N, C-alpha and C positions, 0 to 999 in steps of 0.2 A: 606123744600127742601133739598134733599140729594145731597151733593157735592161729586163728585168723587175725590178720593185721590190716589196717588201712593201706591203700596203695601208696600214700605219701610216706609211710613208714618203711616200705620195702621197695625202694626205687630200682634196685638191681633185678627184681623179679618182674618188672613191668607192671602194667595196669591190671589190677585185680577187680573184677566186676563185683559189685556189692548188691545185695537184694534190695529192691525198691521199698521205701517206707511210705506210710500214708502221707507224710509231708512232701516227699519228692513227687508222689503221684499228683497231689493237689497242685504243686507248683507247675508240673507239666500241663495239667489241664488248664491252668490259668495262662501259662506262657503261650500256648498255641494260638488262641484268639488274639492275645495281645500282640504277638509277632505278626499275625495276619493283618491286623490293623496297621502296624508299623510298616509292613511291606507296602501296603496301598498308599500310606501317607508319604513315604519316601519316594515312591514312584510317581504319584499323581496329584498330591495335594497342591503343590505350587501351580501345576497346570490347571487344576480345578478352580483355584482362587483367581487365576488370570490377573495377577498383579494387584488385586483388591485386598483389603483387610479381611482376616479370617472371620467367618460367621458360622453359625450352626449349619447352614445350607452347604457350606464348603466341605463339610465332613460327610456328605452323602457319597458313598463309595461307588463311583461310576468309572468307566474306562473310556478312553478315546476310541471313537469308531469311524473317524474320518481319515483318509489316507494323508491328508495334510498334516496330521499329528503323528506321522510315522516315526520321527525322531524320538518323541516322547514314549511311544510304544516299544521302542527298542532299548534305549539306554536307561530309562527309568526302572522298569521291572528287573533288568539285568543287574544293575548296581544295588537295588533294594534287596534282591534275593541274596546277594553276596553278604550284605550287612546282617541279614537274618541268620545265615549260616555262622558268621563270625560270633554273633551274640549267643546263639544256642549251643554251638560247638557239637551239635549232633545232627547229622545230615537227615536222618529220618524225621526228627521233629521239625526241622527246617522245611522239609518237603511238605509235610502235612500243613504247616502254617501257611506256606506260600499257596498251596492248592486251595486251602480254605479261603484265603484272601481273594484269590482269583475267582473261585466259584461264587462267593457272596457278591463281589463287585460285578461279575458278569450277570448274575441274576437281577441285581438292582438295575443294571444298564438295560437289560432286555425287557424288564417289567415296565419301567418308565412311570413318570409322574409329572404332569404339567400343572402347576398351580392355578393358572388361569382357566384351564379346562377341567380341573378337578381330578386329574390322573397323572401318573408319572409319564414323562416323555423320555424314552431311551436315548434319543438323538434327534437332531433336526429332521423334519418330515421328509426331506429330499434324500436322506441317506439311503444308498443302495444296500440291499441285504448282503450281496456278495462283498461289497466294500467293508461292511461291518464284520462279516465273518473273517475276512482276511486280517483285519486289525486285531480281532480277538485271538486268532491263531498266532500272529506275530507276538502279541503280548505274552501268551503262554510259552512260546518257544524261547523268548528272551528270558523269562523267569526261570525256566528249567536250565538254560545255559548259565545263568547266574548262580544257580545252585551247584552246578558242576564245577564252575570256576571257584566258587567259595570253598567247596570240599577240598580242592587242591591247594587253595591259598592258606587255609588255616593250619596246614602241616608245618609251617615254619614262619618265623617273623619276617625273614627276608623275602620269602615268596609273597607273603601278604602285603609287604611294602610295595611291591611292583603291581600285583593284581588289584590291590585296593584302590588304585587309580580309577577303576571303573565305578567305585562307590562315592567318589568325591562329589560329583555333581548332584546326585540325589540327596546326600547328607547336607551339603551346603544349601541347596534349595529349600529343604525342609526347615533347617534352622533359620534361614532368612525369612521365610514366610511366617514363621511362628514368633520370632523375637525381634525382627528388624522392621523398620519403616519401609514400605514398598519403594520409596525413593532412595534408600540407603545403598551404598556401594558394598556388596558382599565379598569383595576380593580378599579382605583380611580373613574371612572365614576360610576361603580357599587356601590361602597361605598357611593358615593354622593346620588344616587337614594335611597339606603337603609336608609340613614339619613333622607331624606324627609319622607319616609313611617313611620319610627319609631317615628318621631316627630308628625305625624298625629295621631298615635295611642294614644299618651300621651298629645296631645295639649290641650284638654278641661279639663282633669283631670290628674294630675301627676301620679295617681295610675295606669293609663294605662300602665306605664312602667313595671308593674308587668306582663304584657302579652308579653313582649319582648322575653322571652324564647320560648313561643309558636310560635312567629313570626320566630325565628331562626329555630325551628324544621320544620316549613312549608317551609322555604327557602331551607333547606337541602334536604327535600323530593322532592322539585321541581327540584333541580339540579340533584338528583338521577334519577328522572323520565325522565328528558331530556337526561341524559347520557344513560340510558337504551334504550330509544327509538332511540337515535342516533346509538347505537350499533346494534340494530335490523335493522335499515336502512342500515347500512354497509353490513350486511349479504344479504339484498335484492339487494344492488348495485353490490356486487361481485358474485352474483349467476351465476353459469355456466349453468348446465343442469337443473336448476330450484331449487326451495326450497319449504319448507312447513311452515305452520303456526307454527307447533310445534318446528321446528328448530329456527325460529325467536324468539319465546317465550323463548326457552332455552337460546338463546344468550342474551336476555334482562335480564333474571333472573340471568345469570352468572355475569353480571355487578353488579346487586344488591348485590349478595353474596360476590363478590371479591373486589369491589371498594367502599363499603359503608363507610368503615373507612377512606379511603383516601379522599373521597368527604366530609366526615364530617369535617376532618381537613382543607380542602380547604375552605369550607363554613365558618368555624370559623375564619380563617385568614382574610376573607373578612368582616365578620360580626362585630367582636369586635371593630375595629377602628370606624366603623359607629355607634355602640352603644355608645361608649364613647362620640363622638361628639354630638349625639342626646341627651344624658343625660345632657351634658353641656347646650344645647339650652333649654331643658325643665326646668332645674334648674334655669337658668337665667330668663326665663319667669315667673316662680313661684315666685322668689324673687322680681322681678319687680312689680308683682301684689300685693304682700304682702306689699311692700313699699308704693305703691299707696294707699292701703287701710288705712295704718297707717297715712299717711299724710293727708288723707281726713277726 
């Protein structure tokens, strides 16, 4: 007679699916809307608060609809979706959560409410419908891309250590807007996030620390890309009689050519303290394991 055992009791047989219980079903029902709210908050709460203290109005789930906020619409939903996948560990639930967050926030954005007029205002009155549609599509595509990257990242600690860089900015911005003064410097939060990712890379094998230079290069390139896209968004925001794709591309390339050294120095100033702390953690774990092996 075959006796059913939990998956943790039979590691050699791989994962054994267990039938859902009422508790697991309730947890899933609760987790989906909670993760949908978390996705929106990670992606857009800091943008929505605009550097001001958090109020009840700040939690109204709307999406950016101006091309000037293109950087927010790309990197925010992408990193937030990656976090949702990492927390739920189930791609299907993460997909439902992100889609729920997108549909609800899109509905609120399109419905609109203007307090002075007595109804919601989805965006400034001069927003072009085509521009709004483009921004909503970009937001959805970025979120789906984040889900795909998250599904790849959660397969190993080392992989998540690298791909998790995409989630650093949304996580840091959310923590900063919730717990820090708007005038406070959030770089220590960024360093803390980098410490976690660096330790993930070298957690199973200390030789993973040899990959940290590649991690730093990716971090610098990510900051460079975010800055370039932000500069292109500024051109779109300040357009008067219109602009062209070529003008925006030139503005982005000008940032890459002129600011790469400055951003390299800024990235290094943030990275090296995190690398020192991560190295200490990895070394301590290695020594502890060696001591345990000797004593045994």
